[in-house]
Structures are given as structure tokens and as C-alpha cells.
C-alpha positions, -999 to +999 in steps of 0.1 A: -149-120-025-131-091-007-137-058-024-106-036-026-103+001-034-069+015-044-060+052-038-033+066-060-020+100-070+007+093-096+021+067-120+003+037-104+031+012-108+021-005-075-015-004-088-003-022-119+014-048-097-019-054-079-039-056-110-015-081-126-015-101-094-053-103-095-052-113-132-027-140-123-048-153-094-022-141-068-045-119-048-065-147-033-102-139-027-096-102-034-109-081-062-099-045-071-133-028-076-124+009-078-093+031-082-096+066-068-072+095-074-070+131-062-053+140-096-073+139-128-042+133-149-028+105-127-014+076-148-029+053-123-063+060-138-052+049-172-039+017-158-071+010-141-092+016-172-069-007-191-080-035-167-117-024-169-117-012-133-139+016-122-121+049-117-131+080-097-114+114-093-121+133-061-105+168-065-095+183-031-099+219-043-124+238-022-126+211+006-108+210+039-092+177+048-120+165+070-146+172+043-126+155+017-120+124+037-157+122+047-167+124+010-141+098+001-152+074+029-188+078+018-180+070-018-162+038-008-188+027+017-214+032-010-194+006-030-192-018-001-154-016+000-138-040+025-101-030+022-084+003+011-049+002-003-028+033-006-005+030-037+013+063-039-016+083-025-001+116-016-026+127+010-025+121+047-057+105+058-075+119+088-094+101+116-126+109+097-116+084+070-097+059+092-126+055+116-147+044+087-123+016+078-106+006+111-076-017+105-087-019+069-063+005+053-029-007+040+000+015+028+033+007+010+063+028+021+097+029+004+118+023+035+123-002+063+101+014+089+104+027+115+134+043+098+129+071+073+093+080+077+076+106+056+085+119+022+116+111+001+126+081+021+151+070-005+170+103-002+169+100+036+184+065+033+212+078+010+219+107+033+221+084+063+247+062+046+228+030+053+239-002+037+204-017+034+171-001+024+138-016+014+100-014+016+073-019+042+036-026+041+017-015+072-017-007+085-024+030+084-029+049+116-033+087+123+005+089+129+022+089+095+041+057+086+038+044+121+011+017+119+016-020+126+040-035+101+028-064+078+057-073+055+092-059+048+117-066+021+153-054+020+175-044-009+212-034-009+224+002-011+253+003-035+282+027-031+275+045-064+237+046-060+218+078-067+182+084-057+168+071-089+188+038-089+179+031-053+142+040-059+139+015-088+155-013-067+131-006-038+101-003-062+107-038-076+104-052-041+073-030-034+056-048-063+062-081-046+052-074-010+021-052-016+001-079-035+013-105-009+000-083+019-034-078+002-037-116-002-028-122+034-056-098+045-081-112+020-074-147+033-080-136+069-044-144+079-036-111+096-044-101+131-032-072+153-024-077+190-007-050+211+002-030+180+019-059+162+007-079+132+006-116+135+006-137+104-009-172+103+009-196+080+036-192+054+039-162+032+040-167-006+058-138-023+059-141-061+060-179-058+087-179-031+075-194+003+089-174+032+081-194+063+103-174+087+079-144+087+049-165+097+037-163+133+011-188+144+012-177+180 
């Protein structure tokens, strides 16, 4: 069984999607073993406890980024974590952490990368006047929101959308592609070559088979 740690700073709705996917046998051979937050009042911690998952708060106060990331990496290594998933974790991870989990950290971003990197991607999309927005899962690298892309899902941008309306539409598709990405990793169906992710076999997203994203080459 693949041991997964989820890092979250806020409400934890993507965490909930992962936990429900595991409960419904949709994460494959993956098990969420610990949820870590940098905020002691994060709703994500409550969600984890509801599912009887271990929680941990690592307060960044008094630590520089390198020291924080070293302590975080040590805590996850002590728990034999195989995969780290960022589900609304509002800290940029340094090489200290990423070197401990090479090609084993996955993030979900509310935009169709490489467009609209960084914070408030939904507002960036509205300001740009795009007709389509969406979500992306990707492996995390030192460059923010620039790692190899795993899955993407698009949603329409409607003429009367505000930030909240668009955010909710994107969030719904985040809840689909993040569990699917974790399952692909757990099943050993992802590989990275020349900075691109290759997927072996069809992709099952919420019961929908999406063969066109598969790459057996």
C-alpha cells in the first residue's frame, strides 16, 4: 500500500475529495496516512479527524524556510511516506523538502498551466478574458507551478462569472482530477521523460474512462 501525506492550509475540500475517494476504493493502492497543516485552525484538520486520519500541525513561527522544510521532511520520512500531495498548502517548498521526495510531490492548481501561475489564478483568468479555465495536477519542482503536468480539466468561463462562481466551477473539477492523479501514481502508471509525464493505460476520472490522455509510448 502506498502511504500518502496530504499538506493543507485551509478548508481542505480537495482533502475531503481524496478521503472520499479512498473510502470509495477509487484511490487504488493508496492510503492517506497523515494530514499536515501549517495552520492550527485549518478546517482540513477537522476533515482528517472525521476520517480517523492522523493530523499534525507544524507552525512556521520562529523557523526559516529551510529549517521548516527540513523538519517537515523528517516528520514524513519517519512515517515512511511515499507520496506527498499539496491540497491548498500555502507555502512554497524549498529544495530541502523536494530533494527528500524527488518526483513524489503532487500539487493541484486552479488554472490550465502554464497559464496563470501563482496566486489567485481565477482572478487572473477573468482579467485576461479567457473563454476556458480549469485545473491542473502536476509534479512539484522548485519553480512555482512549473513542474511536469499530469492531468488537466477545462471548464467554461461564462460572461457573467465573478471570481467566486468561476472558483466553484474549477473546484468541482479539481475534486475529480486530484484523486485520479494519486491513483495513477499509486498504480505505477506515471513516468517522466524529458520533463513530460507519460501515462500508461486509460484514465478513470469519476467512473468516466478518458483514453485520449493515455500515452503508452
